[in-house]
C-alpha positions as CSV (number, residue, x, y, z in Angstrom):
1,M,1.2,6.9,19.4
2,D,-1.5,6.5,16.9
3,I,0.0,6.7,13.5
4,R,-2.5,7.2,10.7
5,F,-2.0,7.1,6.9
6,N,-4.2,8.4,4.1
7,F,-4.2,6.4,0.8
8,K,-5.3,7.3,-2.8
9,V,-5.4,5.1,-5.7
10,L,-3.4,6.6,-8.6
11,S,-3.9,3.6,-10.9
12,V,-4.8,-0.1,-11.1
13,I,-3.3,-2.3,-13.8
14,E,-3.7,-5.9,-14.4
15,E,-0.7,-7.7,-15.4
16,Q,0.0,-11.5,-15.4
17,G,-2.8,-12.6,-13.3
18,F,-2.5,-10.0,-10.4
19,K,-3.4,-6.3,-10.1
20,C,-0.6,-3.8,-9.8
21,Y,-1.9,-0.8,-7.5
22,V,0.0,2.4,-7.4
23,V,-1.1,4.3,-4.3
24,Q,-0.2,7.7,-2.9
25,C,0.3,7.0,0.9
26,S,0.5,10.0,3.2
27,S,0.7,10.9,6.6
28,Q,1.7,14.4,9.0
29,K,5.6,13.9,8.0
30,F,5.3,11.4,5.2
31,R,4.1,11.3,1.3
32,R,5.3,8.6,-1.2
33,I,3.9,6.6,-4.1
34,I,3.9,2.8,-3.4
35,K,3.3,0.0,-5.8
36,A,1.5,-2.9,-4.4
37,H,0.5,-6.2,-6.0
38,Y,-2.9,-8.2,-5.3
39,D,-3.5,-11.6,-6.1
40,G,-5.8,-12.6,-3.1
41,S,-3.7,-11.0,-1.0
42,V,-1.6,-7.9,-1.0
43,Y,2.1,-7.8,-1.5
44,I,4.5,-4.9,-1.6
45,P,7.4,-5.8,-4.2
46,D,11.0,-4.3,-3.1
47,Y,9.6,-3.6,0.4
48,Q,12.7,-2.5,1.8
49,Q,13.5,-0.4,-1.2
50,Q,10.3,1.3,-1.4
51,L,10.1,1.8,2.5
52,A,13.7,2.6,3.2
53,A,13.6,5.9,4.7
54,M,11.0,4.8,7.2
55,P,11.4,3.7,10.9
56,E,10.6,0.0,11.2
57,L,7.6,0.6,13.5
58,N,5.9,3.0,10.7
59,R,6.8,0.6,7.7
60,T,4.9,-2.3,9.7
61,V,2.1,0.2,10.4
62,L,1.9,1.3,6.7
63,D,2.2,-2.2,5.4
64,I,-1.0,-3.1,7.7
65,Q,-3.2,0.0,6.7
66,L,-2.2,-0.4,3.0
67,A,-3.4,-4.0,2.9
68,S,-6.5,-3.4,4.7
69,F,-7.1,-0.4,2.3
70,I,-6.7,-2.7,-0.9
71,L,-8.6,-5.3,0.9
72,K,-11.3,-3.2,1.3
73,K,-11.6,-1.8,-2.5
74,E,-11.3,-5.5,-3.7
75,K,-14.0,-6.6,-1.6
76,R,-16.4,-3.8,-2.7
77,K,-15.7,-5.0,-6.8
78,V,-17.3,-8.5,-5.7
């Protein structure tokens, strides 16, 4: 089973020493706006609450793919 999410950055705000990304995440049967923090690593605050309706496997895949997406964006800026 190949789970692939698409991401679109809606906004990036710098607050208190980290960047706050607001990202639209979508796949075939899923669309959600996720807030993630970047301070050298990616962190999704309120992880369980933001992704509560998803099966655990999909949450894990989304977490990995979102982190990879944000890290790639940050590497391009350096």
